[in-house]
N, C-alpha and C positions, 0 to 999 in steps of 0.2 A: 580680123575680128577676134576679140578675146573670149575665153570660155565663159566668163561671167556675163558678157553681153548676150551670148547665146542662151544662157540660163534665164536671163530676163525675158527674152523672146518666148522661151518655153512657158514662163509664168503667164504672159499675155495670152498665149494660145490656150492655156488651161482656163483662163478667165472667160474667154469667148466660148469655149466648149461647155463650161458649166452653165453659162447663160442660155445657150441654145438648148440645152437639156430642159431648162425651165420653160422655154418657148414651146418645146414639143409636149411637155407635160400639161401645158395650159392651152393646147391648140383649139380645143372645143370652145373655150371661153373667148379666145381671140376671134374665132369665127362669129360668135354671137355678139360680142360687145365691141368689136373693132380692134385694129392693131395698136391703137394708142394704149391699150391695156399693157402691152409689152414694155412700155416706158416705166411702169410702176413695179415691174417684177424685181425680185432681189438680184443685186449685182448688175443692174442696168447701167449705172453710171460708169463703173469700172469697165464693163464690156464695151460701151461706146468709145471710151478712150483707147482700148486695145484694138477695136475695129478700125479706128482712124489710122493706125500705123501698120495694119496687117499687110497691105500690099508692099510697103517698104520693108517690113521685116522679112516677108517671104522672098523678096528679091535679094536682100542682103544674104540670107541663108543660102540661096541658090548660088550666088557668086562665090561665097566662101567655101561651100562644099565642093564646087567644081575645082577650086584651087587646091583644097586640102584633102578631100576624101570623096573620090568619085563614086564609090559604091553607095554611100548615103545620098549623094547627089542624084543618082539614078532612082532611088526610092522617092525622093522629093519630086522628081520629074514625073513619075508614075502617078503620084497624088494629083498633079496638076493636069496631066493629059488624059488619064483614064477616069480619075475621080472628079475632075473639073473643080478642084477645091477653091482656087482663087475666084473662079466665076460664081460658084455657089455662095461663098462668103460675101462677095461684092453685091450680089442680088439681094441677099438678106439684109445686108447693111443699108442698101439703098431703100428698101421697104421701111426700115426703122427710121431712117432720116426723113422720109416722106411723112411718116406718122408723127414725128417730132415737129415737123414744120407745118402740119395741117392745123388750121385755126378751128376752135370749137364752133359747132353750128347749133342753131336752136333745135330743140327736140320736137319732132313732129309726133302726131298721135300714132302713126304707123311705126315709126322708129322706136317709140316708147313701148308699143305693143310687142314689136319684134324682139327688143331687148328683154322684155318680161318673159317671153316664151322661148327665148334663145334660138331664134331662127337664123340660118346662115344668110349673109348679105348677098342678095341678088344672085345666088347660086355660084358665085365666084370662089375660086380656091383662095387659100390663105395668101398666096403670092400672085394672085391674078392669073395671067397667062404664062408667067415665067416658069420654066421647068426647074423648080427648086424642090429639093427633098431635105427637110431638116434632119431626118434620120441619117441619110448618107453624109451630110455635112458634119454631123457629130462624130460619126465613125471615122471619117477622114481627118478631122481635127485631132482625134485621139491618136491616130497613126502619126500625124505630124508632130504631136507632142513627144511621142516615143523617139522618132528620128532626131528631133532637136535635142532631146536628152542624151542620146548616144553621141551626137556630135560635140556637145558640151564636155562630156566625159573624155572623148578622144583628144580634144584640144587641151584639156587640163592635164591628162596623163603625158602628152607629148611635151608640155611645158615643164613638167617635173623631171622628165627624162633628160631634156636638153639643157637644163639650168645648171651652170657651173659656178655661178657667183652667189646665188641665193642658197646659202647653207646655214640655216638658223640654229646653229649649235649654242649660241649665246642667249637665245630667247628663253625667258622663264615663263612657262605656261600659266603659273599661278597669277602672274602679273597681267597676262592677257585676259584671264578669266575675270579679274577684278574690273578691267575696263568694260568687258561685256556685261557683267552684272550691273554696273553703274548705268550703262546705256539702256539696258532693259528697264531699269527703274525710271529713267528720265523720259523714255519714249512714251510711257503710259500717260504722260501729261499732255501729249499732242492731241488737242481736241479737233484739229482740222483734218486729221486722218480718218478716212472711212474705216469701219471695224474690220473689213476684209483686208485692207491695206496694212492696218496695224498688226493684224494677225500674221500677215506675210512677212513683215519686217521682224517680228518677234521670232518667227520660225527660222529666219536667216541667222539671227543672233544666237538662238538656242543650238542650231546646227554647228555654228562656229565654236560655241562653248564646249559642245560635246566633242568636237574634233580636237580642240586644244587639250582636253583632258585624256585623250586616247594615248596609248603607249607609243605610237608613231604618228604624231600629228602631221596632217598635210597642210603646211603653212600657206601654200599657194591657194588652197581651197578656202582657208580661213580668211586670207586677205581678200579674195574675190567676194566672199559673202559680206565682209565689212565694207568693201567698196560700194556694193549695191545699196546697203543701208545708208552709207554716207551720202550717196547721190540723191536719195529721196529726202533724207532729213535736212540736208543743207538748204532746201528750198522752203522749209517750214518756219514760220515766224514764231511759233509757240514751242519749238523744240530745239533751241540753240545749244542747250547743254548736251543733248544726245548727239547732235552733229559733231560737236567739238570732241566729245569723249571717243566716238568712233574714229575720228580722224587721228586723235592722239594714239589710239591703239594701233592703227595702221603705221603711223610714223615710228612707234616703238618697235614693231616687228621688223619693219624694213631697215630702221636705223641700227639695229643690233644684230641683224642676221646676215650681214655681208661678210663673206669669208676674208676679203681683203678690202682695204679702204678704196672707195671708188676713185679717189684722186690718183691712184696708181695706174688707172686705165686712161687717164687724160694725158695729153702731150705736155711735156714740161714747158715752162715759160722760157721764152728766148732770153739768153743772157744779154745784159746791157753792157755795152763797151765802157771801159773805165774812162772817165773824162780826162782830157789832157790838162796838165797843170797850167795855170795861167802864166803867160810869158811876161817877164819883166820888161817894161818899156823904158829904155834909157832916156 
């Protein structure tokens, strides 16, 4: 697992965390008006997408940390065994999916009255009989975000320390900044991006720009941020220019930052035997 992949998981965890904060802040209204209200809260679409991959993300992190950094793996294990994070997130996600799948029903006089005076529904908790605590889930998601961030930094620093080929002494930072500025301008025309997603991509580009202008740029960090932006924009029909610009920036950095031509690391082609001269036939 690459560090920028871990960084993407961290972003998805943050999206879920912020959405759960919104659920907790509107808990009284959810009691009164039903859980379908959760579907209209800010960030619901992005949170649903992040929730769909949460179990896979968590499992990937666990496997990678067990291989690479066992101390962080222990912290992750505590979140799951003591905090029951996976179980809590799964139960909340299930409740959201049930609310999404429920068909609207006709409004009765009692339900209208109950909604008007904001009475709780049949005395049940927000999650029925399930032992779910939104507040505990939010706290544990915050811890998971921190652990994931540390793991991303660990992988990035190790990559920089071990890299003997990637030495970008020939890269011109001003040229990279030109690519990034062009991408920032082009990405604003992507109408299919949600505002939160647009802001996230802009943040990646701005961080890459800031890093490129620093006295000792971390080019691995810059490339990682650009790879994330390229992965998202490449699937957008209304932002082909931004996708191409970001890919051009990556190719420029990688193409001019190799200390030795990559061909020297490849085996040489086998020599072909000289063909025998044709024999004269008497």
